[in-house]
N, C-alpha and C positions, 0 to 999 in steps of 0.2 A: 750709354746706359751701362751701369755696372753689372758685373757677374752676379752679385747678390740680388739685384733687382730682377734680373732675368730669371734667376732660380725661383723667386717668389711668384713671378708671373706664370712660370710653367707649372708650379704646384697648384695655383688657382685654376688654370685651364684644365688640368688633369682632374681636379675635384669636380669642376663643372661638367666635364664629359661623363664622369662616373654617375653624377646625379641624373643627367639627361638620358643616358643610354642604358643605365642599369636600374637605379632606384625608382625613376618615374614609371617605367613599365611594371616593375614589381609592385608598385603601390596600387595598381589596378585591382588586384585580387582582394586585398583588404577593403577596398571601396565596394566591391561586389558583395562581400560578406556583410559590411555595414548596411548596405541597401536592403539586403535580404532580411537581416535581423530586425530592422526598424520598420519593415513593411513598405519600404521604398516611398517615403513621403515626397510630395512634389518638389519641395525646396531642395532635398538631397538629390533627386533625379536631375534637376536643372544644374546644380553645382557639378555633379559628376559628368554630365554631358559637356559642360563648358570646359572643365579641367582636362578631360580626356579626348577632346575633339582632335588635337593633332595626332594622337595615337590612333584614333579611329580612321583618320584619313590614310595613314600608313597601312593599317590593316585592310582597308578597302582596296588599296592599290597592290597589295602583295598577299596572295591567297595563303601561302605558307605561314606568314606572320599572323594573318587573321585567324587561321585555324588554331595556331598555338595559343593565341591570346584568348580565343573562345574556350578552349579546353581549360586554360588556367583560371579564367573567370568562373567557369562552371564548377571547377573543383572547389573553389572558395564558397560558392553558393551551396553546394552539397554539404560542405562543412558547417555552414550556418544552419542547415536544416536538420542536423543530427541532434 
């Protein structure tokens, strides 16, 4: 395997880790905002539940992470109600 190919592979996996560990959890807040602003229709509720189930499982297994995500989601909901 050439060095150039290894470099492209490491860039890909770094970007994938960024999406999974940073952008995915951060997208939870805007999803809360959207749900609150639209009156939380059933289709949106189901989509959010499915999309964020892995994160919900992590939050249930770690109280600190769960509390932080709850505060983050509530901040977005309060923003939607202003």
